[in-house]
N, C-alpha and C positions, 0 to 999 in steps of 0.2 A: 837828551841835548834841547834848547830852545823854542815849540814849536810856541809861535804869533798867532795864530789857525786858533791854537785848542786855546791858547791859554786869552782869547777874545770872549770865543765862548764858554767857556767855563766862567767871568767873568759877568759874559751875561746871562750867564743860569742863576749866579748867586746873589747879582744881583734888582734878579723877573722881582715882581711882584706875582702872586697866587694866577691871577688872570692874564699874565704876559706873560708867563709858564704854560698856560693852556693852550696856549695863539701860539706858543709856539712847537708846541708837542701839536697841536692841524699843520701848523705849515712842514711837519718830518712827515706826517703820510700821509702829506698831499704828494708831496715830491719826490719821496716813494712810489705812490703810488702813478705816477709822472712814467718816471725810468720802468716803469714794471707794462707798462700799455704802451709805449716807444716799441721795449723789447718783444712787443706779447702782437703788435702790429711786424718788424719784422720779421717775425716767423722763423726768427736763427734758431734753431738748434742746437746749437755747436753745444758741444757742456760747460761752456764759459758763457754764453750768451743766459742756458739756462741759470747755471748758479747768479748770475745778478739778478734775473727774472726774480725766483726763488728768495732771493735774502733782503729782495725790494718787496715784496709780500709778504714775507714776516717781520718787515721794520712795521711798515704799515696795520697789521692785523694784531703785531707785539701792544706798538700805540692805543691806536682804538681798545682792546683788554686794558694797558693800564688806566686810559681817562674810564670806564666803566668801571675797574674798579673801587677808585677812586672816589668816587656821587657821591654823596650827602644824601643818604633819603631821608633822613629825621629832619638835616635844614631845608632844602630840594624839593622833598614833598612829590610834586605832579612834576614838576620840572626835572628832578633828577630822575623819575620812573619812565620819565619819557626818552629821555635820553638811554635811560638804559637799556628800552629797547633798542630804540633807534642803534646803541654801537651795539645790543647782540645782532642783528640782523641784517648790518657793515662787515660784520665777524665771518656770521653766515653763508654768505654772497660774496666776503673777496675766498673764501674760498671753493666754492662752488665755482667762482672766474677762475682760480686760480687752475683747480683740477681741470675744466675743459674746454681752456681757452677763450673766453667770454669774455673781450674787450670793453664791450659797450657795458656788463654791468661795472666796471673797473673805469672808466666813464662814470656815470650814474653817481658811484660810491664820492667822484672826485666832489662833482657837484654838490655833492649830500653835505662833505667833509668843508663846502668850499661858503658854503651859508651859515653853517651852522659856527665857522672862525668865525661870520662876517659879524653873527647876533656876537659875539666874546668881542670881536671888537669895537661891537655899540654900547656894549657892554662900559671896558674898557676909557670910553672916548666920555661917559660920564648918558646917553644916552636909552634911553628908553627904548628906541623907535622900534631894536629889535623884536621887542617884550611886544610893540603891540604892535606890531605885522605877524605878531606867532608866532617867527620862525624857532629861539629858541622855548618854546610851546605846544611848536606840531606834537602829533601821535606818532607813531610806529605806525597807524596805517598806513595814511600819507609816503610813508618815502618803503611801506610793502609794496603798495598800485607803483610805483616810481621800477621795479626792477616785474613790478607781470609782464608774463610769458605774450608778447603780441596774440 
């Protein structure tokens, strides 16, 4: 069966640069977390809603784990180390949020991913403003603070 949407997406992925692929992954992780947050806010515990929420969390965590696994520590040095720590914190916090139903952690995770995605978009555009602002070079400590309990 001919599926124009699937063909379009496949073509988009096959013709994307490495930076564009990273941005696509961030977009999918963010959209998955937005779905999970929306379903958490509904507090709908019917089996279909629970399944969709779990799938959305699973997809986001899978993407973040993939981003973490593909970091090049040799070339990326300090930035790769920082991203590795950020990704690990995001994974840990999202697993905790899924178990506890803490939608605020999901919102903060979305904000962090959007900030990182913006840095990659700046890199794609040939701008070093993201690095100059410290977005791509943030240490994990700042992100730990974002999850600190009140």
